[in-house]
C-alpha positions in Angstrom: 11.0 22.5 -15.3 8.9 19.4 -15.2 6.7 19.9 -12.1 5.0 16.5 -12.7 8.4 14.7 -12.6 9.1 16.4 -9.2 5.8 15.1 -7.8 6.4 11.6 -9.1 9.9 11.4 -7.6 8.9 12.7 -4.2 7.8 9.4 -2.5 10.8 7.6 -3.9 13.2 10.2 -2.5 11.5 10.2 0.9 11.8 6.4 0.9 15.5 6.5 0.2 16.1 8.8 3.2 13.9 6.7 5.5 16.0 3.6 4.5 19.1 5.5 5.4 17.8 5.9 8.9 16.0 9.2 8.8 12.6 9.4 10.5 9.6 10.0 8.2 8.8 13.5 9.4 12.4 14.7 9.1 12.8 13.0 5.7 9.7 14.6 4.4 10.8 18.1 5.5 14.2 17.6 3.9 12.7 16.5 0.6 10.4 19.5 0.6 13.4 21.7 1.0 15.2 19.9 -1.9 12.1 20.4 -4.1 12.2 24.1 -3.4 15.9 24.1 -4.3 15.1 22.1 -7.5 12.5 24.7 -8.5 15.1 27.4 -8.3 18.0 25.5 -9.9 16.7 23.1 -12.5 15.4 25.6 -15.1 19.0 26.9 -15.6 20.9 23.7 -14.8 18.8 20.6 -15.3 20.4 17.5 -13.8 21.2 14.3 -15.8 19.8 12.2 -12.9 16.9 14.1 -11.3 16.2 11.5 -8.6 19.9 11.3 -7.7 20.1 15.1 -7.5 17.0 15.2 -5.2 18.4 12.4 -3.0 21.8 14.1 -2.6 20.3 17.6 -1.9 17.7 16.2 0.5 20.4 14.3 2.4 22.5 17.5 2.7 19.5 19.4 3.8 18.9 16.8 6.5 22.6 17.1 7.6 22.4 20.9 7.6 19.3 20.8 9.9 21.4 18.9 12.5 24.4 21.2 12.6 24.9 22.5 16.1 27.5 22.1 18.8 25.3 19.5 20.6 25.0 17.3 17.5 28.4 17.8 15.9 29.7 14.3 16.8 26.5 12.7 15.4 26.7 14.9 12.3 30.3 13.9 11.7 29.4 10.2 12.0 26.6 10.7 9.5 28.9 12.5 7.0 31.4 9.7 7.4 28.9 7.1 6.4 27.3 9.2 3.6 26.9 6.9 0.6 29.5 7.5 -2.1 28.4 8.9 -5.4 26.9 6.3 -7.7 23.5 4.8 -8.7 20.6 5.9 -6.4 18.8 3.2 -4.5 16.0 1.8 -6.6 13.5 0.6 -4.0 10.0 2.0 -4.6 8.4 2.9 -1.2 5.4 4.7 -2.7 3.0 2.0 -1.4 4.4 2.2 2.1 4.1 6.0 2.0 0.4 5.7 1.0 -0.3 3.5 4.0 1.6 5.8 6.4 -0.1 9.0 5.1 -3.6 7.4 5.2 -3.1 5.8 8.6 -6.3 5.1 10.5 -4.9 7.2 13.4 -5.3 10.3 11.3 -8.5 12.2 10.6 -9.6 12.2 6.9 -8.6 15.9 6.5 -5.1 15.2 7.9 -4.7 12.1 5.9 -5.6 14.0 2.7 -3.2 16.8 3.4 -0.3 14.5 4.3 -0.9 12.3 1.3 -0.9 15.3 -1.1 2.4 16.5 0.4 4.4 13.4 0.9 3.1 11.2 -1.9 1.7 13.9 -4.3 4.7 16.2 -3.9 2.5 19.3 -3.5 3.7 22.3 -1.5 1.9 23.4 1.7 0.9 26.5 -0.1 -0.7 24.6 -3.0 -2.6 22.3 -0.6 -3.8 25.2 1.4 -5.0 27.0 -1.7 -6.8 23.9 -2.9 -8.7 23.6 0.3 -9.3 27.3 0.8 -7.6 27.6 4.2 -4.6 29.8 5.3 -1.2 28.3 4.6 -0.3 28.5 8.3 -3.4 26.4 9.1 -2.5 23.8 6.6 1.1 23.7 7.8 -0.1 23.1 11.4 -2.4 20.3 10.1 0.4 18.6 8.3 2.8 19.0 11.2 0.2 17.4 13.6 -0.3 14.6 11.1 3.4 13.8 10.9 3.7 13.8 14.7 0.7 11.4 14.9 2.3 8.8 12.7 5.9 9.5 13.9 6.0 6.3 15.9 4.6 4.1 13.1 7.2 1.8 11.6 7.7 2.4 7.9 7.4 -1.3 7.1 4.1 -1.9 9.0 1.3 -3.2 6.8 -1.3 -0.5 6.1 -5.0 -0.4 5.4 -5.6 -0.3 1.7 -9.3 0.5 2.2 -8.3 3.7 4.1 -5.9 4.7 1.3 -8.7 4.3 -1.3 -11.1 6.4 0.8 -8.5 9.2 1.1 -7.9 9.3 -2.6 -11.6 9.3 -3.3 -11.9 12.4 -0.9 -9.2 14.1 -2.9 -10.9 13.3 -6.2 -14.2 14.7 -5.1 -12.7 18.1 -4.3 -12.3 18.5 -8.1 -10.5 21.7 -9.1 -9.6 24.6 -6.9 -6.6 27.0 -6.9 -3.8 26.1 -9.2 -3.9 22.4 -8.6 -6.4 20.1 -10.3 -7.1 17.7 -7.4 -9.2 15.4 -9.6 -6.3 14.9 -12.0 -3.9 14.5 -9.1 -6.2 11.9 -7.5 -6.2 9.9 -10.7 -2.4 10.1 -11.0 -2.0 8.9 -7.4 -4.6 6.1 -7.9 -2.7 4.9 -10.9 0.4 4.7 -8.7 -1.6 2.8 -6.1 -3.0 0.4 -8.7 0.5 -0.3 -10.0 1.7 -1.1 -6.5 -1.3 -3.3 -5.8 -1.7 -5.2 -9.0 -4.5 -7.7 -8.8 -6.6 -5.6 -6.2 -9.9 -5.3 -7.9 -11.3 -2.5 -5.7 -8.3 -0.3 -6.4 -8.9 -0.9 -10.1 -12.6 -0.2 -9.5 -11.7 3.1 -7.9 -9.5 4.1 -10.8 -12.2 3.1 -13.3 -14.8 5.2 -11.4 -12.5 8.3 -11.4 -11.8 7.9 -15.1 -15.4 7.6 -16.0 -16.5 10.6 -13.9 -13.6 12.7 -15.1 -14.5 12.0 -18.7 -17.7 14.0 -18.2 -16.0 17.0 -16.7 -15.9 19.2 -19.9 -19.7 19.0 -20.2 -20.5 19.3 -16.5 -20.6 23.1 -16.3 -21.6 26.0 -18.5 -19.3 29.0 -19.3 -20.9 30.9 -16.4 -20.0 28.1 -14.0 -23.5 26.8 -13.5 -24.1 23.1 -13.3 -25.4 21.0 -16.2 -27.5 18.0 -15.1 -26.3 14.6 -16.5 -29.4 14.3 -18.7 -28.7 17.7 -20.3 -25.0 17.3 -20.9 -23.5 17.6 -24.4 -22.2 14.0 -24.7 -20.0 14.9 -27.7 -17.9 16.7 -25.2 -17.2 13.7 -23.1 -13.7 12.3 -23.3 -14.1 9.0 -25.1 -10.5 7.9 -24.5 -11.0 8.2 -20.7 -14.3 6.3 -21.0 -12.7 3.5 -23.0 -9.9 3.2 -20.5 -12.2 3.3 -17.5 -14.4 0.6 -19.0 -11.4 -1.6 -19.8 -10.1 -1.3 -16.3 -13.5 -2.0 -14.8 -14.1 -5.1 -17.0 -10.7 -6.5 -15.9 -11.7 -5.9 -12.2 -15.2 -7.4 -12.5 -13.6 -10.5 -14.2 -12.0 -11.4 -10.9 -15.5 -11.9 -9.4 -14.8 -10.1 -6.1 -17.3 -7.3 -6.2 -16.8 -4.2 -4.1 -18.5 -0.9 -3.8 -16.1 1.1 -6.0 -16.6 -1.5 -8.8 -20.4 -1.2 -8.4 -20.2 2.6 -8.6 -18.0 2.3 -11.7 -20.4 0.0 -13.3 -23.2 2.5 -12.9 -21.0 5.3 -14.3 -20.1 3.0 -17.2 -23.8 2.5 -18.1 -24.3 6.2 -18.1 -21.3 6.6 -20.4 -22.5 3.9 -22.7 -25.8 5.7 -23.5 -25.5 7.8 -26.7 -28.5 9.9 -25.4 -30.0 10.3 -22.0 -33.2 8.6 -23.2 -31.3 5.5 -24.1 -29.8 5.0 -20.6 -30.3 1.4 -19.3 -32.0 2.3 -16.1 -33.1 -1.2 -15.3 -29.5 -2.4 -15.2 -28.6 0.7 -13.2 -31.2 -0.2 -10.6 -29.7 -3.7 -10.4 -26.3 -2.3 -9.7 -27.7 0.0 -7.0 -29.2 -3.1 -5.5 -25.7 -4.6 -5.4 -24.3 -1.4 -4.0 -26.9 -1.1 -1.3 -26.2 -4.8 -0.3 -22.5 -4.0 0.0 -22.8 -0.7 1.9 -26.2 -0.3 3.4 -25.7 3.4 2.7 -28.8 5.7 2.9 -27.2 7.9 0.2 -27.1 4.8 -2.1 -30.7 4.1 -1.1 -31.6 7.7 -2.2 -29.9 7.4 -5.6 -31.5 4.0 -6.1 -35.0 5.6 -5.6 -34.2 8.2 -8.3 -33.1 5.4 -10.6 -36.3 3.4 -9.9 -38.2 6.6 -10.8 -36.5 6.6 -14.2 -36.9 2.8 -14.8 -40.4 2.2 -13.4 -41.9 5.7 -13.4 -42.0 8.6 -10.9 -44.7 7.0 -8.7 -42.5 4.0 -8.1 -39.6 6.3 -7.4 -41.5 8.3 -4.8 -42.6 5.1 -3.1 -38.9 4.0 -2.9 -37.9 7.5 -1.7 -40.5 7.3 1.1 -38.4 4.5 2.7 -35.3 6.8 2.8 -34.4 8.9 5.9 -35.5 12.5 5.0 -32.3 13.7 6.7 -30.1 12.2 4.0 -28.3 14.9 2.0 -30.1 15.9 -1.2 -33.3 14.1 -0.2 -35.4 17.2 -0.8 -33.8 17.7 -4.3 -34.5 14.1 -5.3 -38.1 14.5 -4.1 -38.5 17.7 -6.1 -37.2 16.0 -9.3 -39.5 13.0 -8.9 -42.5 15.2 -8.2 -41.8 17.2 -11.3 -41.6 14.0 -13.3 -45.0 13.0 -11.8 -46.5 16.3 -13.0 -46.9 17.8 -9.5 -45.4 21.1 -10.5 -46.5 23.2 -7.4 -45.0 20.7 -5.0 -41.8 20.3 -7.1 -41.3 24.1 -7.2 -41.7 24.4 -3.4 -39.3 21.4 -2.9 -36.7 22.8 -5.2 -36.7 26.1 -3.3 -36.4 24.2 0.0 -33.5 22.1 -1.4 -31.7 25.3 -2.5 -31.7 26.7 1.0 -29.8 23.6 2.3 -27.6 23.0 -0.7 -24.0 21.9 0.2 -22.3 24.3 -2.2 -22.9 27.5 -4.1 -23.1 25.9 -7.6 -25.7 23.5 -6.5 -27.7 26.2 -4.7 -27.8 28.3 -7.9 -28.9 25.3 -9.9 -31.8 24.4 -7.6 -32.8 28.0 -7.3 -33.1 28.2 -11.1 -35.1 25.0 -11.2 -37.5 26.5 -8.6 -37.8 29.7 -10.6 -38.4 27.8 -13.8 -41.3 25.9 -12.4 -42.7 28.9 -10.6 -42.7 30.9 -13.8 -44.5 28.0 -15.7 -47.2 28.1 -13.0 -47.8 31.8 -13.5 -47.1 31.9 -17.3 
């Protein structure tokens, strides 16, 4: 059975039921039931028209859910007007589903969960496994999200910027459980880009994802430890993804409406363009960080810019730039450790690496920083 096909058909089938008058939450439930039925039936009896099969089964699931004495008359009326067999409706409501699932009324976590289920076609179990929470917890989160947007009209215009943020959150989760969330985010962003042709920031987000994903094979060692960008085996980078990301980015930049995702993608493209770490064009990267800082005012961008200045103009300049950044910004201590090491202040760098390890946001990063501290400490006593 083609699981990817099921995921791709999910938003279209939900859209058909909504257009037939079913509310979004009920339609989404009915389609999930149809997907389960498909998983059980299709391997032995694959349908000639997969979308039509799902629409028919989901519609029947919807009718079955309303069978009771109190709703018999309404049920019979719905059966009477059930569309006759024939071509399935062709309207593509994927973009409207994106907007609904990433509605500003929802928290980021709820928007991510609802997007993965209604647009991505993932099961509640798969989403729960990906986010390392119990299935019951994820089911409650999705149910609350559907109730929250229950009164939002399907045709209402949505906030494209919010949709992009949700997809970026999905992408940054990477890979957990049996679902590759980075690949899923790229697939969904492709759908979004197709539905919003001409939107340069959506194209910029897609380019950024492709360029980062291209480095994934070289990002970790066999034991799971992190490999810093400068130490990665660049022959393992996916050149096809890099070429696609650069092409998408160039087309977006050509529209001359710069946004933050385009600027981030431009930085990623400059890293991808360098055959060796020593050949990285840090001067241009600092320039793009200047643009990104102008667009966002983000202290995280300011931190990354300081590190880039340390590469372009020397560690002393980098430390001077870092001194203007709020010390409470995540990874500030790690950046300071790196720049002090480049400046030759090994004792300070070793201490800062150890401090950074204690407040690392994840286990892989903590192990990496701990190894850096141990390496410098050993050099001091060697």
